[in-house]
N, C-alpha and C positions, 0 to 999 in steps of 0.2 A: 895840358893844352886843350884848346877847343877845336874839335874836329872841323867845324864849319869855317874856321879861319884858314883851312887848307883845302877847301873844296875844289879849287882849280887844279890841285895836284893829285886828286883822287885816282884818275886813270893811270897815271904813272906809278903811283903807290900800289895800286891793285896788281899791276903787272909784276912789280918787284916782289911783292909779298908772295904771289903765286910761284914765282921762280924760286924763292927761298924755301917754300914748302916742298917743291919738287926736288931740290938739292938736299933736303933734310936739315937745312940750317935753322928752321923753326918747325915746331911740331904742335899739333892741335890736340889737346886732350879735352874731351867734352864732358866727362863725368868724374866726379870725386865722390866715391861711395864709401860711407862710414857704416860699419856694422853695429847694430844694437841700439836700443832706445837709451841705454845708459850713456852712450856717447853723443847724444843729441845736444846737451848743453855745450860741450866743448866744440862741436861742429858749428853751432850757432855763433859762438865767439870767433871761431876761425873765419866764418863767413863775413862778419863785420870787420875783422882785422885784415881781410884780403889774403888769408892763408890757403884758401882752397884753390884748386885748379879746375876751371870749367864749372859745370852745373854741380852743385852740392846736393847729395842724396843721403838720407839716413835710412838704411834698410833695417826694418824692425822685425822682419821674419818673412817666411814664405807662406803663401796662401794656395791651397789646392782647390781648383775649380773644375767644372766639367769642360769638355771641349766645346768649341764655338758652335758646333752643330747640335749641341744638346745631348750628345752621347755620354751618359754618365759612366760608361765602362772604360772610358779613356781619360783618366785624370791627368792634368798637367799642372805644373808649378808655375806660378806667376809671382815675381818679386814685388813685394809691397813697397811703395816709395812715398816719402813725405815731400 
């Protein structure tokens, strides 16, 4: 369907969707994380076939950097994302 065909019903729909979220009838999953570069081709196919849930991320490793204040004695791990 085309969303704009139902623009007059948006207010009512937004209230109903919010209620369903509160009641647990629908859930929001914002990230679908796949581990390893070797899984990137399958993840790409899943993306185009609509098999992923939410934002599709292929994690290819962890990267160690210094803290934001530049203190190199406090390394932290940041997940690399594509």
